[in-house]
N, C-alpha and C positions, 0 to 999 in steps of 0.2 A: 423280542429284545426292544426296549424304547428308543424311540428316534430321537437324537440329540440335536439341537438347535445350533447352527454353526453360524459364525459371522462371513458376511459375503464379503470377500476382498473382490474389487472390479482390476480390469486390465489398466495400465495407463491409457492405451488406445480406446478403452471403452467410455471415458472420462465424460464426454458429450460438452467441451468446454463452450462457453460461449464470451461475448464480448461486450462489455458494459462500459456507457459514459456517463461521469458524473461531475456537476456542474459545482465546483467550491466557492462561487460566489456567495459571501456571508455566510459562509459555514465556519464553525467552530474546528479547528484544527485537529485536537484530538478524538472529537467525535469522529470526523471524517475519517479518520486516519484507524480507528477501531473497526469502523465498518467496512472501509476499503479492505484491511486486512482480513478481514472474515470472509469477504466474497472471494479474494484471492486465495486463501487457503481451503475455501471450499466446503467449511463448515456450514453452510445455509443449504446444503444437499442432502439428500438421504442416504447417497454412498459414499459419505464422509468417512475417511481413514486417517488416523494420526499419521501415519509413517509415507503416507502417498500423496502426490500431487493430483487433486482432482478439481481443484479450483479454477475459475473463470478468469479470463483478463480484464484488467479496467484501465478506462482511460480518464484523466482526471484534466479536465480543462479550467481554464480562469485561475490558475495557481496561484496569481499575483492579487485575488481578492479574497484570499482567505483571513481571517480572523482569529484574535483569541479572547478570551475575558477577564476581566478584572485587571489586575497590575503584571499580570504574566506577560504582555508585550514588553516590556520595561525590566523584567526580573529574568526570561528567557536567555540563555547563551549557549553557544555551540562550542564544544572544546574538540581539537584535534592537536596531536602531537606528530612532529616529524620523527623521533625517533633518537635525534640528536639531542644533547645537553643545552637546555634553554629553548629547545624546538616548540614550546607550548604556544597555539596559537588559539585567542578566544575571540569569536564574534558573538555580537548579540542579535536578537532577532531581527531589528531593524536592518541591520545591514547585510543581513542573509536575505531579506525580502528584495532589497537594491540590487543585490547582485545578483543572487540566483535563487529564486523564488521555488522555482522547482524543486532544490535539493532540501526544502523545509517540509515540505510532504512526502519526500522519498524517504529522509532521516526517519520522520515520526511513522510511518507504516513498517519501514526496516526493524523499528524498535519492538513491534507488536509480533514479528513473526518470529519462527524458531531460530535458533542461534547454532545452526548446523548446515550440513551441504541442502539440505530441504528448504530450508530458509533464503538460501543464496540462490536458488532455482526460482523461487517462489517470487522474489525481488524483480525478476527478469519480466514477470506478467503486468507490473506497474508501468504506465506512461504517462508521464505527465508534462503538461503543455501551460505555457502561460496566457495564450491569447485562447480564444473561441474555436479557433481552426486546429484540425488534426490530421496525419495524413492517413489514418486508420478506416475511412470510409469505405474502401473496399471488404471489411470484415463486417459490415451492415451491423454496428453495436446499438444497443437497445438502451433507452435512458434510464438509468436508475439514480433513484431519488430517496435519500434517508427521511 
């Protein structure tokens, strides 16, 4: 009888997760978010499985030094709705960078993850900070550059 090749499914505890630090200084927002989402999802690993969390943790520092190209900083807006009539809130990219630059990167990465319970679990592996310092030095993160 012929032996079939089977897809390998690893257990969540065998995922061998690592921690990485990414410096967002002068990086383009979309490209950075796409690469970070790929690492968080685990797509760069040989054991990638679409329905499982096998990705790594990512720490993004210097979130306030991110940039966009072309006219995008003037055109980009962030939309939210309170659920009540007339509850639309629209903020520009400049307003978001002034008030909460971490949210800009978090929203960009979250939009590139699956829209289900796996995506909600994966976004918790992203840690974003405005300054150079972060409280995750005990995890001994490696520097990751794109």
